[in-house]
C-alpha positions, 0 to 999 in steps of 0.5 A: 801496769805493775805499781812500782811505788814504795808504799805499794811494796810496803803493803805487800811486805808483811805477807811476803815470803823471805825471798819475796821480801828480799825482792821488795827491799831491792825494789825499795832500794832502787827508789831512794825515798827518806819517807821509807826509813821508818819502814826499813827500821821495822824490817830490822826485826824481821824473823829472817836474818838475811832480810834484817841484814838487807834492810840494814845495808839499805839504811846504811846507804842513806848515810847521815839522813838515816841518823835521826830515825836510827837514833829513835829506833834505840828506844825499841824493845826489840833486841835485833832493832837495837843491835842493827841500829847501833851497828849502822850508826857505828858504820855511818861514823861521826854523825852517828856518834851522838846517838851511840854516846846517848845509848851508853847511858841507857838503863837497858844493858842490851843497848849498852852492850850493843853501843860498846860494840858500835863504838869499837867499830867507829874507833872515833877518839870521842868513844874512848872515855865512855868505854873506859867508864863502861869497864865498871858497868854493873853488867858483866857482858857490858864490861866485856864488850867495852874491853873488846871495843877498846882493844880495837883502838889499838895502842892509842888507848894504852896511855888512857888505860894506864891513867885509869889504873892509877886513878881508880879505886874500882877493882872491876875497872882495874881488872878490865883495864888490865885485861884490855892492856894484856891484849894490846901487845908488847908495849902494854905488857911491859907496863903490866910486868913492871907494875907486877914487880914494883907496884903496890900490893893492890895493883899487883893483886889485880894484875895477877888476877887479870892475867890469870896468875893469882896465887903466886907462891912468892907472895905467900912466903915473904914473911917467913923468908924475911927471917933470913934478912941481914937486918936484925930488926926485920928478923925480929919483927917477923919472929914476933909476928909469927909468935903472935899467930901461935899454933895456927902458924905451925904448918908453914913454919914446919915446911921451912924447918926442912929447908937449908937456911939456918937463919930461917930455921932459927926464926921458925923455931923461936916463933914456934916456942913462943906460940901457944893455944889461944881460943877461937875468938882471939884467933879471929880477932887477930886475923881481922887485924892482920895484913893479907900476907899474915892471914894467908900464912895462917889460913892453912893452920885454921883449915886444919882446925876444920868444922869447928871454925865454920860458924865463926868464918861464916859470921865474918861475912857480916863485916864490910871489909872485902879483905876479910870476906875474901879471906873467910871465903878462901878458908871456908873453901879449903875446909870444904864443909857444905854448910858454908854454901849459902853464905858463899853464894851471897859472896858471888854477888858482892861488889868487890871482885876479890870477894866474888872470885874467892867465893867462887873458888871456895864453892869449887873446893866444896864441890860435890858435897854442896852441889845441890845448893850451888846449882840452885843459884842458877836461878839468881837474877844476878849475872855474876852469880849465874856466870860463876855458878856455871864455872863452879859446876864445870870445875866440880866435874861430873857431879855438876853435870846434871845441873848444867844439862838442865841449865841448857833449857833455861830461859836465860840465854847467858845461862844456856851459853855458859852451861853449854861451854862448861859441859865440854870438860865432862867425861859423861858420854850422855852429855853429848845428847843434850849438847846435840839438842842445843845445836838447835838453840835459837841463839847462835852463840849457844849453838857454837858453844855446844858444838865446841864442847862436843868437840872437846868431850873425851868420851864422845859417843860419835855414833850419836853424833853421826845419827844427826847428820841428816837431822830435819833441823838445819842448824843441827845438820850444819853443826853436826857436819862441822863437828865431824869434820873437826874430830872425825879422824879421832874416831875413825875406828868407831866410824868404820865399825858403825859402817860395818856392824851398825844397824841400817840407819847407822851404817847409812849415816856413817857412810855420809860422815865418811864423806866429810872426813879426809882419811885414806883409811875410809876408802876400803870400808866405803868400798865394802859398803857398796855391797851393803844390803841397804840401798841407801847405804850403797847410795851414800857409800858411792857419794862419799867415795866420789868426794874422796877422789881416790882412784882406788874407788874406780873399779868398785864403783864400776862394779856397782852398776850391777846394782838395780837401784837407780839411786845407786846408779845416779850416785855412782855417776855423780862420783864418776863426775868428780873422779875426772878424766881417769874414769873414761880410761878405766872404763875402756880398760874394763871393756877390754878386760876379761871380767864379764861383770866389769865389761857389762858395767863399763858399757852401762857406765859409758851410757849413763855418762853419755860418753860418745867416745866409747860407742865403738867399744860398746859395739864391740861388746855385741860380739862378746861370747857372754850373753849378759855382756851383749845384752848390756851393750845392746841396752847401752846403745839406746843412749846413742841414737844414730845410723850406726847404732840403729844398724848394729841394734837391728842385727842384735834383734836376730841374736840367739839370746832372748836377753840380748833381743829384749835389750835391743828392743828396749834401746829402740824404745829409748831412741823413740823415732818413727823409724824405730817404731817401724823397726819394732813393728816389723820385728814383731812378726818375727818374734821368736818368743812370747816374752819378746812379743810382749816386750815389743808391745810394752815398749811401743806403748811406752813410746806412745805415752811419751810421743803419741804423735809418732803413732798417730802419724802412722795412721796414714801409712798405706799398710793396715798392719802398721795402722793396727800396731799403731792403734795397739800402741796408743791404746796401750798408752791409755789415758796418757794419749787420750787428750792428743787423740781427741784433739787430732780427731776434732781438728784433722782433715784426713778422714783416715786419721780421724777414723783411726783416732776415734777407734783408739779413743773408743778402745781406751774408754772401753778397755779390755784386758791387755794381752801384754799386761795381763 
């Protein structure tokens, strides 16, 4: 009796296949036992996703009883165990909450990341405070996960997020709080827009950045436009400030000199007159004292100075003031000197978000001139640095592509993900090959990013993509199919060209790809492919035509029955199955038509489809004037055994055409009954041609291979001629009939049958050259 204890199933588990593991888990599920919980936790680390998911579902079914063991599982070093444990705890609800809250304090950022996701799934009010705190986590992915989790709470978190914005000085928290509010609908967005108009400088800056609206020209122009203010004290203060800037304010003021406002023109002129040539040190001393608006206004003037100010700007990075560092980074970026790259790379890991962002934009401006040094930062241990570098390389364009391609093989999954995502904006067609390889990445998000980037490529080499439609790798096959479905219509001319003029392999893959694209333009090329030199191209052309369901494919598919390749026949039959009831009607029309090839092929198709409604039409073709049509009809009737078909096939054995007689002989062989064997034996004495005689012998040998008992039973026939022909058929069947002959010879009580069986055995074991195989 089979052991049905859980312990027994556990012992079998480690060596089991995937399907066996699923069976064992289902058996364990039936035997509810809390002692098995720890084992189920280990199953969360199994190599197969479906096994992990099944184990998780079983653990979830234990409810509160599983909380303790799942809490302990959070100490695992396996990310799958951490992920599934936290997901289950989140689904358990209130009882699982303490463990999730403890996980939020973990030093392991993976656990904190999964814990944020779990809290979002619970939507329990106790999770809001810790998620708000996590918006300032040191890891980018944890901050994003916390934001995504808060979004799931809906409008309930709008008020807490607003309170956080008012109280915090942490710009990471401010950024992600605003980012979250931006996803919570009109109520939250009204608050943000009001704060953008009326908030203090810091609040407006962060809101603009979080909503993707940084760089608003209105902020830049405030000082110069104040020269037109009705209050003379404001106009005077603006003029003095611009004058103190000196020559470095020339460019913005020159712009407004061309404007229509007289007061502004006057104020700019006064300031220009008052300005003079000051030294670089005085300039930067003054810049450090300025507010943001003033610094922004003078930046373009500083940029015009060029490389002479690169070193002083780089020295500003020794200061601790984030406002100055952001200004220095932005200015260095506009100057574009690659000497600044190392110091700007350090800015990517600065605690202040403005500094990181300004450094990233600056490196993007430097671009190709510093791409080698920028790419080296991909090796950084800092998540923010790696993220920004991939975005920078993407923005740089083609010069950054080789580095992003190399990063696709990086050991860090986040680098691979960001690189795969960034490459979608490339114009280099060779990028597709690298991204195709990433479709097999072990991480799903990387595979998805690679597929999405391939779809975005402007110069996508679709030929390279379709060559992977039958890849040995399951993931590559899957994502290639998705890509072709998504973008195939954009590349129809090239896919059609590949079907017509590509090498045999490319033509095959193009036909497969055509089956995934819903486009009427592909029907005619697929019909042409049915006459391709390659049998595989013809096979997949038939398959794809069947998928289209287009009635235009019917006649070409019927003509394809002239193809001798059985795979093509099978594919055409499958296509007919998908094309529906119209097929039978079209086949009957072909039989009644004037085209000899279509009449022959229609008979073959009816036979393949086992369409008994067409028997009379096939029989009608036995009277056709064309011997090929009669032969096709005779051969097709073998698939419809019955008195009527045997009678008309008997007549066909007397047909003037050898081809028709041979087709009839083969049909009797297909029907393979004792009566059919006797018919062939009787006809063998009347055969008019040596080939006809050989066909009869070969057909009976094949019948004996399939059913030796049929001919063994004929050993009891009263006519020796029948016995001899039965013997010949069994000997022709060879070793395939030997086992049955040996058994009958040992067990039969009829001496005649035993005699002839032994005679057949002897001849099989001592073969002579076959008359009809020689």
